[in-house]
Biopython code that builds the backbone (N, CA, C, O; Angstrom):
import numpy as np
from Bio.PDB.StructureBuilder import StructureBuilder

atoms = [
    (1, "UNK", "N", (12.083, -22.258, -18.600)),
    (1, "UNK", "CA", (10.770, -22.428, -18.020)),
    (1, "UNK", "C", (9.884, -21.263, -18.429)),
    (1, "UNK", "O", (10.239, -20.104, -18.218)),
    (2, "UNK", "N", (8.756, -21.561, -19.002)),
    (2, "UNK", "CA", (7.800, -20.531, -19.388)),
    (2, "UNK", "C", (6.463, -20.800, -18.713)),
    (2, "UNK", "O", (6.159, -21.922, -18.310)),
    (3, "UNK", "N", (5.696, -19.764, -18.607)),
    (3, "UNK", "CA", (4.366, -19.896, -18.044)),
    (3, "UNK", "C", (3.437, -20.541, -19.073)),
    (3, "UNK", "O", (3.608, -20.306, -20.269)),
    (4, "UNK", "N", (2.466, -21.344, -18.650)),
    (4, "UNK", "CA", (1.572, -22.019, -19.588)),
    (4, "UNK", "C", (0.795, -21.045, -20.476)),
    (4, "UNK", "O", (0.608, -21.303, -21.665)),
    (5, "UNK", "N", (0.345, -19.936, -19.906)),
    (5, "UNK", "CA", (-0.389, -18.957, -20.706)),
    (5, "UNK", "C", (0.504, -18.365, -21.789)),
    (5, "UNK", "O", (0.068, -18.142, -22.919)),
    (6, "UNK", "N", (1.750, -18.116, -21.429)),
    (6, "UNK", "CA", (2.690, -17.568, -22.395)),
    (6, "UNK", "C", (2.957, -18.574, -23.516)),
    (6, "UNK", "O", (3.056, -18.189, -24.681)),
    (7, "UNK", "N", (3.072, -19.848, -23.177)),
    (7, "UNK", "CA", (3.268, -20.883, -24.191)),
    (7, "UNK", "C", (2.048, -20.995, -25.104)),
    (7, "UNK", "O", (2.193, -21.200, -26.309)),
    (8, "UNK", "N", (0.848, -20.862, -24.535)),
    (8, "UNK", "CA", (-0.368, -20.904, -25.332)),
    (8, "UNK", "C", (-0.411, -19.733, -26.303)),
    (8, "UNK", "O", (-0.771, -19.903, -27.469)),
    (9, "UNK", "N", (-0.050, -18.561, -25.833)),
    (9, "UNK", "CA", (-0.034, -17.388, -26.717)),
    (9, "UNK", "C", (1.013, -17.538, -27.818)),
    (9, "UNK", "O", (0.829, -17.036, -28.927)),
    (10, "UNK", "N", (2.094, -18.219, -27.516)),
    (10, "UNK", "CA", (3.128, -18.446, -28.524)),
    (10, "UNK", "C", (2.621, -19.366, -29.633)),
    (10, "UNK", "O", (3.045, -19.258, -30.783)),
    (11, "UNK", "N", (1.705, -20.275, -29.274)),
    (11, "UNK", "CA", (1.186, -21.242, -30.243)),
    (11, "UNK", "C", (0.111, -20.637, -31.151)),
    (11, "UNK", "O", (-0.201, -21.203, -32.198)),
    (12, "UNK", "N", (-0.455, -19.497, -30.759)),
    (12, "UNK", "CA", (-1.506, -18.879, -31.570)),
    (12, "UNK", "C", (-0.887, -18.251, -32.812)),
    (12, "UNK", "O", (0.106, -17.528, -32.734)),
    (13, "UNK", "N", (-1.493, -18.541, -33.952)),
    (13, "UNK", "CA", (-1.015, -17.983, -35.212)),
    (13, "UNK", "C", (-2.235, -17.644, -36.054)),
    (13, "UNK", "O", (-2.752, -18.501, -36.771)),
    (14, "UNK", "N", (-2.697, -16.409, -35.973)),
    (14, "UNK", "CA", (-3.847, -15.960, -36.744)),
    (14, "UNK", "C", (-3.308, -15.164, -37.924)),
    (14, "UNK", "O", (-2.738, -14.084, -37.773)),
    (15, "UNK", "N", (-3.507, -15.732, -39.084)),
    (15, "UNK", "CA", (-2.980, -15.197, -40.332)),
    (15, "UNK", "C", (-1.484, -14.952, -40.118)),
    (15, "UNK", "O", (-0.844, -15.739, -39.421)),
    (16, "UNK", "N", (-0.917, -13.920, -40.676)),
    (16, "UNK", "CA", (0.473, -13.564, -40.412)),
    (16, "UNK", "C", (0.542, -12.300, -39.571)),
    (16, "UNK", "O", (1.623, -11.868, -39.169)),
    (17, "UNK", "N", (-0.614, -11.714, -39.310)),
    (17, "UNK", "CA", (-0.665, -10.442, -38.597)),
    (17, "UNK", "C", (-0.393, -10.623, -37.101)),
    (17, "UNK", "O", (0.361, -9.850, -36.511)),
    (18, "UNK", "N", (-0.994, -11.626, -36.498)),
    (18, "UNK", "CA", (-0.863, -11.826, -35.060)),
    (18, "UNK", "C", (0.031, -13.024, -34.748)),
    (18, "UNK", "O", (-0.316, -13.863, -33.916)),
    (19, "UNK", "N", (1.163, -13.101, -35.406)),
    (19, "UNK", "CA", (2.049, -14.225, -35.222)),
    (19, "UNK", "C", (2.772, -14.161, -33.880)),
    (19, "UNK", "O", (2.981, -15.197, -33.249)),
    (20, "UNK", "N", (3.149, -12.996, -33.442)),
    (20, "UNK", "CA", (3.914, -12.819, -32.204)),
    (20, "UNK", "C", (3.049, -12.201, -31.111)),
    (20, "UNK", "O", (3.394, -11.158, -30.555)),
    (21, "UNK", "N", (1.935, -12.839, -30.808)),
    (21, "UNK", "CA", (1.002, -12.287, -29.823)),
    (21, "UNK", "C", (1.555, -12.416, -28.402)),
    (21, "UNK", "O", (1.087, -11.714, -27.506)),
    (22, "UNK", "N", (2.552, -13.308, -28.166)),
    (22, "UNK", "CA", (3.102, -13.453, -26.821)),
    (22, "UNK", "C", (3.835, -12.195, -26.369)),
    (22, "UNK", "O", (3.943, -11.928, -25.172)),
    (23, "UNK", "N", (4.334, -11.427, -27.325)),
    (23, "UNK", "CA", (4.984, -10.160, -26.980)),
    (23, "UNK", "C", (3.948, -9.191, -26.413)),
    (23, "UNK", "O", (4.210, -8.503, -25.426)),
    (24, "UNK", "N", (2.789, -9.140, -27.032)),
    (24, "UNK", "CA", (1.710, -8.280, -26.538)),
    (24, "UNK", "C", (1.256, -8.719, -25.144)),
    (24, "UNK", "O", (1.007, -7.879, -24.278)),
    (25, "UNK", "N", (1.149, -10.014, -24.930)),
    (25, "UNK", "CA", (0.754, -10.527, -23.615)),
    (25, "UNK", "C", (1.808, -10.168, -22.573)),
    (25, "UNK", "O", (1.462, -9.784, -21.456)),
    (26, "UNK", "N", (3.073, -10.284, -22.915)),
    (26, "UNK", "CA", (4.151, -9.914, -21.998)),
    (26, "UNK", "C", (4.118, -8.447, -21.636)),
    (26, "UNK", "O", (4.315, -8.087, -20.475)),
    (27, "UNK", "N", (3.873, -7.598, -22.613)),
    (27, "UNK", "CA", (3.793, -6.160, -22.350)),
    (27, "UNK", "C", (2.601, -5.849, -21.451)),
    (27, "UNK", "O", (2.715, -5.039, -20.531)),
    (28, "UNK", "N", (1.470, -6.480, -21.706)),
    (28, "UNK", "CA", (0.285, -6.253, -20.873)),
    (28, "UNK", "C", (0.546, -6.720, -19.442)),
    (28, "UNK", "O", (0.132, -6.047, -18.498)),
    (29, "UNK", "N", (1.220, -7.850, -19.261)),
    (29, "UNK", "CA", (1.553, -8.326, -17.919)),
    (29, "UNK", "C", (2.465, -7.344, -17.188)),
    (29, "UNK", "O", (2.244, -7.043, -16.015)),
    (30, "UNK", "N", (3.478, -6.849, -17.873)),
    (30, "UNK", "CA", (4.418, -5.911, -17.246)),
    (30, "UNK", "C", (3.712, -4.623, -16.861)),
    (30, "UNK", "O", (3.927, -4.106, -15.765)),
    (31, "UNK", "N", (2.881, -4.100, -17.735)),
    (31, "UNK", "CA", (2.131, -2.877, -17.425)),
    (31, "UNK", "C", (1.170, -3.133, -16.263)),
    (31, "UNK", "O", (1.015, -2.280, -15.388)),
    (32, "UNK", "N", (0.532, -4.291, -16.250)),
    (32, "UNK", "CA", (-0.377, -4.629, -15.165)),
    (32, "UNK", "C", (0.336, -4.725, -13.828)),
    (32, "UNK", "O", (-0.183, -4.250, -12.818)),
    (33, "UNK", "N", (1.505, -5.326, -13.804)),
    (33, "UNK", "CA", (2.284, -5.415, -12.571)),
    (33, "UNK", "C", (2.696, -4.023, -12.110)),
    (33, "UNK", "O", (2.634, -3.724, -10.917)),
    (34, "UNK", "N", (3.114, -3.170, -13.038)),
    (34, "UNK", "CA", (3.500, -1.800, -12.677)),
    (34, "UNK", "C", (2.326, -1.047, -12.068)),
    (34, "UNK", "O", (2.484, -0.364, -11.056)),
    (35, "UNK", "N", (1.152, -1.166, -12.674)),
    (35, "UNK", "CA", (-0.033, -0.467, -12.157)),
    (35, "UNK", "C", (-0.387, -0.981, -10.760)),
    (35, "UNK", "O", (-0.724, -0.187, -9.882)),
    (36, "UNK", "N", (-0.316, -2.285, -10.543)),
    (36, "UNK", "CA", (-0.616, -2.843, -9.225)),
    (36, "UNK", "C", (0.362, -2.327, -8.169)),
    (36, "UNK", "O", (-0.048, -1.966, -7.065)),
    (37, "UNK", "N", (1.635, -2.292, -8.502)),
    (37, "UNK", "CA", (2.631, -1.804, -7.550)),
    (37, "UNK", "C", (2.395, -0.340, -7.224)),
    (37, "UNK", "O", (2.458, 0.053, -6.059)),
    (38, "UNK", "N", (2.126, 0.468, -8.235)),
    (38, "UNK", "CA", (1.897, 1.896, -8.008)),
    (38, "UNK", "C", (0.647, 2.118, -7.161)),
    (38, "UNK", "O", (0.668, 2.940, -6.245)),
    (39, "UNK", "N", (-0.430, 1.407, -7.447)),
    (39, "UNK", "CA", (-1.655, 1.573, -6.667)),
    (39, "UNK", "C", (-1.480, 1.110, -5.218)),
    (39, "UNK", "O", (-1.979, 1.758, -4.298)),
    (40, "UNK", "N", (-0.786, 0.015, -5.014)),
    (40, "UNK", "CA", (-0.540, -0.448, -3.642)),
    (40, "UNK", "C", (0.351, 0.525, -2.883)),
    (40, "UNK", "O", (0.124, 0.777, -1.700)),
    (41, "UNK", "N", (1.356, 1.073, -3.546)),
    (41, "UNK", "CA", (2.231, 2.052, -2.890)),
    (41, "UNK", "C", (1.450, 3.321, -2.562)),
    (41, "UNK", "O", (1.627, 3.897, -1.489)),
    (42, "UNK", "N", (0.595, 3.756, -3.470)),
    (42, "UNK", "CA", (-0.225, 4.944, -3.214)),
    (42, "UNK", "C", (-1.177, 4.695, -2.042)),
    (42, "UNK", "O", (-1.346, 5.563, -1.185)),
    (43, "UNK", "N", (-1.791, 3.525, -2.002)),
    (43, "UNK", "CA", (-2.691, 3.199, -0.896)),
    (43, "UNK", "C", (-1.926, 3.146, 0.420)),
    (43, "UNK", "O", (-2.443, 3.579, 1.450)),
    (44, "UNK", "N", (-0.715, 2.628, 0.403)),
    (44, "UNK", "CA", (0.092, 2.590, 1.618)),
    (44, "UNK", "C", (0.448, 4.002, 2.078)),
    (44, "UNK", "O", (0.447, 4.277, 3.278)),
    (45, "UNK", "N", (0.747, 4.889, 1.152)),
    (45, "UNK", "CA", (1.074, 6.268, 1.513)),
    (45, "UNK", "C", (-0.147, 7.001, 2.060)),
    (45, "UNK", "O", (-0.033, 7.787, 2.999)),
    (46, "UNK", "N", (-1.300, 6.745, 1.479)),
    (46, "UNK", "CA", (-2.516, 7.377, 1.997)),
    (46, "UNK", "C", (-2.846, 6.840, 3.390)),
    (46, "UNK", "O", (-3.280, 7.599, 4.257)),
    (47, "UNK", "N", (-2.649, 5.559, 3.610)),
    (47, "UNK", "CA", (-2.870, 4.983, 4.928)),
    (47, "UNK", "C", (-1.896, 5.519, 5.958)),
    (47, "UNK", "O", (-2.278, 5.800, 7.094)),
    (48, "UNK", "N", (-0.636, 5.661, 5.564)),
    (48, "UNK", "CA", (0.364, 6.224, 6.464)),
    (48, "UNK", "C", (0.046, 7.676, 6.791)),
    (48, "UNK", "O", (0.238, 8.118, 7.924)),
    (49, "UNK", "N", (-0.435, 8.408, 5.808)),
    (49, "UNK", "CA", (-0.843, 9.796, 6.048)),
    (49, "UNK", "C", (-1.987, 9.836, 7.062)),
    (49, "UNK", "O", (-1.988, 10.674, 7.964)),
    (50, "UNK", "N", (-2.939, 8.951, 6.918)),
    (50, "UNK", "CA", (-4.092, 8.925, 7.812)),
    (50, "UNK", "C", (-3.683, 8.529, 9.234)),
    (50, "UNK", "O", (-4.133, 9.136, 10.205)),
    (51, "UNK", "N", (-2.822, 7.501, 9.351)),
    (51, "UNK", "CA", (-2.387, 7.040, 10.665)),
    (51, "UNK", "C", (-1.544, 8.109, 11.364)),
    (51, "UNK", "O", (-1.665, 8.313, 12.573)),
    (52, "UNK", "N", (-0.694, 8.785, 10.598)),
    (52, "UNK", "CA", (0.184, 9.810, 11.178)),
    (52, "UNK", "C", (-0.528, 11.145, 11.358)),
    (52, "UNK", "O", (0.022, 12.072, 11.952)),
    (53, "UNK", "N", (-1.752, 11.241, 10.842)),
    (53, "UNK", "CA", (-2.535, 12.483, 10.890)),
    (53, "UNK", "C", (-1.738, 13.656, 10.327)),
    (53, "UNK", "O", (-1.646, 14.729, 10.924)),
    (54, "UNK", "N", (-1.174, 13.405, 9.163)),
    (54, "UNK", "CA", (-0.380, 14.416, 8.472)),
    (54, "UNK", "C", (-1.216, 15.014, 7.361)),
    (54, "UNK", "O", (-2.168, 14.388, 6.896)),
    (55, "UNK", "N", (-0.874, 16.219, 6.928)),
    (55, "UNK", "CA", (-1.669, 16.899, 5.906)),
    (55, "UNK", "C", (-1.410, 16.365, 4.497)),
    (55, "UNK", "O", (-2.320, 16.320, 3.670)),
    (56, "UNK", "N", (-0.168, 15.962, 4.227)),
    (56, "UNK", "CA", (0.190, 15.530, 2.876)),
    (56, "UNK", "C", (0.874, 14.167, 2.923)),
    (56, "UNK", "O", (1.656, 13.881, 3.829)),
    (57, "UNK", "N", (0.573, 13.348, 1.953)),
    (57, "UNK", "CA", (1.219, 12.031, 1.887)),
    (57, "UNK", "C", (2.588, 12.124, 1.243)),
    (57, "UNK", "O", (3.399, 11.210, 1.393)),
    (58, "UNK", "N", (2.864, 13.200, 0.532)),
    (58, "UNK", "CA", (4.141, 13.338, -0.177)),
    (58, "UNK", "C", (5.338, 13.395, 0.762)),
    (58, "UNK", "O", (6.468, 13.142, 0.345)),
    (59, "UNK", "N", (5.101, 13.723, 2.008)),
    (59, "UNK", "CA", (6.179, 13.743, 2.992)),
    (59, "UNK", "C", (6.764, 12.348, 3.180)),
    (59, "UNK", "O", (7.951, 12.208, 3.472)),
    (60, "UNK", "N", (5.951, 11.330, 3.017)),
    (60, "UNK", "CA", (6.382, 9.954, 3.256)),
    (60, "UNK", "C", (6.910, 9.264, 2.003)),
    (60, "UNK", "O", (7.404, 8.140, 2.094)),
    (61, "UNK", "N", (6.822, 9.894, 0.848)),
    (61, "UNK", "CA", (7.192, 9.219, -0.402)),
    (61, "UNK", "C", (8.666, 8.827, -0.456)),
    (61, "UNK", "O", (8.984, 7.672, -0.741)),
    (62, "UNK", "N", (9.559, 9.757, -0.189)),
    (62, "UNK", "CA", (10.989, 9.462, -0.298)),
    (62, "UNK", "C", (11.437, 8.415, 0.722)),
    (62, "UNK", "O", (12.083, 7.443, 0.332)),
    (63, "UNK", "N", (11.119, 8.572, 2.023)),
    (63, "UNK", "CA", (11.542, 7.519, 2.961)),
    (63, "UNK", "C", (10.944, 6.144, 2.641)),
    (63, "UNK", "O", (11.639, 5.132, 2.721)),
    (64, "UNK", "N", (9.676, 6.110, 2.285)),
    (64, "UNK", "CA", (9.052, 4.817, 1.967)),
    (64, "UNK", "C", (9.615, 4.245, 0.670)),
    (64, "UNK", "O", (9.828, 3.037, 0.567)),
    (65, "UNK", "N", (9.855, 5.091, -0.306)),
    (65, "UNK", "CA", (10.443, 4.624, -1.557)),
    (65, "UNK", "C", (11.844, 4.063, -1.362)),
    (65, "UNK", "O", (12.197, 3.040, -1.949)),
    (66, "UNK", "N", (12.637, 4.731, -0.541)),
    (66, "UNK", "CA", (13.976, 4.220, -0.237)),
    (66, "UNK", "C", (13.897, 2.904, 0.532)),
    (66, "UNK", "O", (14.706, 2.003, 0.310)),
    (67, "UNK", "N", (12.924, 2.794, 1.434)),
    (67, "UNK", "CA", (12.771, 1.558, 2.190)),
    (67, "UNK", "C", (12.367, 0.401, 1.267)),
    (67, "UNK", "O", (12.887, -0.708, 1.387)),
    (68, "UNK", "N", (11.440, 0.669, 0.351)),
    (68, "UNK", "CA", (11.007, -0.373, -0.595)),
    (68, "UNK", "C", (12.162, -0.767, -1.507)),
    (68, "UNK", "O", (12.313, -1.944, -1.836)),
    (69, "UNK", "N", (12.974, 0.193, -1.918)),
    (69, "UNK", "CA", (14.110, -0.081, -2.799)),
    (69, "UNK", "C", (15.197, -0.857, -2.060)),
    (69, "UNK", "O", (15.801, -1.768, -2.627)),
    (70, "UNK", "N", (15.449, -0.503, -0.798)),
    (70, "UNK", "CA", (16.558, -1.101, -0.061)),
    (70, "UNK", "C", (16.198, -2.415, 0.613)),
    (70, "UNK", "O", (17.094, -3.196, 0.931)),
    (71, "UNK", "N", (14.928, -2.683, 0.839)),
    (71, "UNK", "CA", (14.571, -3.894, 1.579)),
    (71, "UNK", "C", (14.993, -5.192, 0.880)),
    (71, "UNK", "O", (15.433, -6.103, 1.581)),
    (72, "UNK", "N", (14.894, -5.342, -0.424)),
    (72, "UNK", "CA", (15.411, -6.581, -1.027)),
    (72, "UNK", "C", (16.926, -6.679, -0.954)),
    (72, "UNK", "O", (17.476, -7.776, -0.859)),
    (73, "UNK", "N", (17.598, -5.543, -0.997)),
    (73, "UNK", "CA", (19.058, -5.549, -0.927)),
    (73, "UNK", "C", (19.521, -5.955, 0.467)),
    (73, "UNK", "O", (20.536, -6.636, 0.616)),
    (74, "UNK", "N", (18.779, -5.537, 1.483)),
    (74, "UNK", "CA", (19.164, -5.799, 2.867)),
    (74, "UNK", "C", (18.653, -7.143, 3.371)),
    (74, "UNK", "O", (18.693, -7.394, 4.575)),
    (75, "UNK", "N", (18.184, -7.996, 2.504)),
    (75, "UNK", "CA", (17.641, -9.289, 2.903)),
    (75, "UNK", "C", (18.794, -10.264, 3.144)),
    (75, "UNK", "O", (19.092, -11.107, 2.298)),
    (76, "UNK", "N", (19.423, -10.140, 4.282)),
    (76, "UNK", "CA", (20.607, -10.930, 4.611)),
    (76, "UNK", "C", (20.323, -12.428, 4.688)),
    (76, "UNK", "O", (21.114, -13.198, 4.143)),
    (77, "UNK", "N", (19.240, -12.895, 5.334)),
    (77, "UNK", "CA", (19.032, -14.348, 5.407)),
    (77, "UNK", "C", (18.890, -15.010, 4.039)),
    (77, "UNK", "O", (19.356, -16.135, 3.857)),
    (78, "UNK", "N", (18.267, -14.352, 3.085)),
    (78, "UNK", "CA", (18.119, -14.952, 1.757)),
    (78, "UNK", "C", (19.476, -15.063, 1.071)),
    (78, "UNK", "O", (19.739, -16.055, 0.391)),
    (79, "UNK", "N", (20.342, -14.066, 1.237)),
    (79, "UNK", "CA", (21.670, -14.147, 0.647)),
    (79, "UNK", "C", (22.479, -15.249, 1.316)),
    (79, "UNK", "O", (23.192, -15.992, 0.641)),
    (80, "UNK", "N", (22.377, -15.362, 2.641)),
    (80, "UNK", "CA", (23.095, -16.401, 3.358)),
    (80, "UNK", "C", (22.601, -17.768, 2.913)),
    (80, "UNK", "O", (23.387, -18.694, 2.716)),
    (81, "UNK", "N", (21.293, -17.880, 2.758)),
    (81, "UNK", "CA", (20.692, -19.148, 2.358)),
    (81, "UNK", "C", (21.200, -19.577, 0.988)),
    (81, "UNK", "O", (21.527, -20.747, 0.787)),
    (82, "UNK", "N", (21.268, -18.646, 0.047)),
    (82, "UNK", "CA", (21.673, -19.021, -1.305)),
    (82, "UNK", "C", (23.174, -19.255, -1.410)),
    (82, "UNK", "O", (23.604, -20.064, -2.232)),
    (83, "UNK", "N", (23.978, -18.578, -0.607)),
    (83, "UNK", "CA", (25.427, -18.770, -0.693)),
    (83, "UNK", "C", (25.920, -19.959, 0.120)),
    (83, "UNK", "O", (26.863, -20.636, -0.288)),
    (84, "UNK", "N", (25.298, -20.219, 1.255)),
    (84, "UNK", "CA", (25.801, -21.247, 2.156)),
    (84, "UNK", "C", (25.077, -22.582, 1.956)),
    (84, "UNK", "O", (25.721, -23.612, 1.758)),
    (85, "UNK", "N", (23.741, -22.567, 2.009)),
    (85, "UNK", "CA", (22.994, -23.827, 1.985)),
    (85, "UNK", "C", (22.883, -24.443, 0.599)),
    (85, "UNK", "O", (22.912, -25.667, 0.468)),
    (86, "UNK", "N", (22.758, -23.633, -0.426)),
    (86, "UNK", "CA", (22.557, -24.184, -1.765)),
    (86, "UNK", "C", (23.739, -25.029, -2.231)),
    (86, "UNK", "O", (23.517, -26.137, -2.719)),
    (87, "UNK", "N", (24.985, -24.563, -2.107)),
    (87, "UNK", "CA", (26.083, -25.430, -2.562)),
    (87, "UNK", "C", (26.226, -26.720, -1.747)),
    (87, "UNK", "O", (26.650, -27.745, -2.280)),
    (88, "UNK", "N", (25.870, -26.670, -0.447)),
    (88, "UNK", "CA", (26.038, -27.854, 0.390)),
    (88, "UNK", "C", (24.913, -28.869, 0.220)),
    (88, "UNK", "O", (25.166, -30.071, 0.135)),
    (89, "UNK", "N", (23.678, -28.391, 0.170)),
    (89, "UNK", "CA", (22.542, -29.301, 0.139)),
    (89, "UNK", "C", (21.918, -29.450, -1.251)),
    (89, "UNK", "O", (21.239, -30.442, -1.520)),
    (90, "UNK", "N", (22.140, -28.485, -2.122)),
    (90, "UNK", "CA", (21.549, -28.539, -3.442)),
    (90, "UNK", "C", (20.106, -28.037, -3.470)),
    (90, "UNK", "O", (19.438, -28.142, -4.499)),
    (91, "UNK", "N", (19.617, -27.490, -2.347)),
    (91, "UNK", "CA", (18.265, -26.975, -2.297)),
    (91, "UNK", "C", (18.199, -25.819, -1.303)),
    (91, "UNK", "O", (19.052, -25.685, -0.425)),
    (92, "UNK", "N", (17.181, -24.996, -1.458)),
    (92, "UNK", "CA", (16.974, -23.903, -0.515)),
    (92, "UNK", "C", (16.261, -24.424, 0.712)),
    (92, "UNK", "O", (15.568, -25.441, 0.653)),
    (93, "UNK", "N", (16.426, -23.743, 1.800)),
    (93, "UNK", "CA", (15.719, -24.106, 3.027)),
    (93, "UNK", "C", (16.566, -24.971, 3.930)),
    (93, "UNK", "O", (17.749, -25.189, 3.668)),
    (94, "UNK", "N", (15.960, -25.462, 4.992)),
    (94, "UNK", "CA", (16.670, -26.206, 6.025)),
    (94, "UNK", "C", (16.877, -27.629, 5.773)),
    (94, "UNK", "O", (17.469, -28.322, 6.600)),
]
sb = StructureBuilder()
sb.init_structure("model")
sb.init_model(0)
sb.init_chain("A")
sb.init_seg("    ")
for serial, (resi, resn, name, xyz) in enumerate(atoms, 1):
    if name == "N":
        sb.init_residue(resn, " ", resi, " ")
    sb.init_atom(name, np.array(xyz, "f"), 0.0, 1.0, " ", f" {name:<3s}", serial, name[0])
structure = sb.get_structure()
């Protein structure tokens, strides 16, 4: 399964120079996602600093970073859903 935009970029062939333009689009998407995540995390740290009335936001970086890293791992209902319900029903959900 590919995204429609990615398939369109794969079909573009301008001379022989820009034959693999989908690679460039993929790199731009990945960089864009990284920038969005970093900016949202920075905004969350600045907001937490303001709410906690703390002098520096760096105090919250490690605990918040560990929480963001561990939260997908600790998602027990999603693991239960994929291990138990998927083999029995063939679909996710109830």
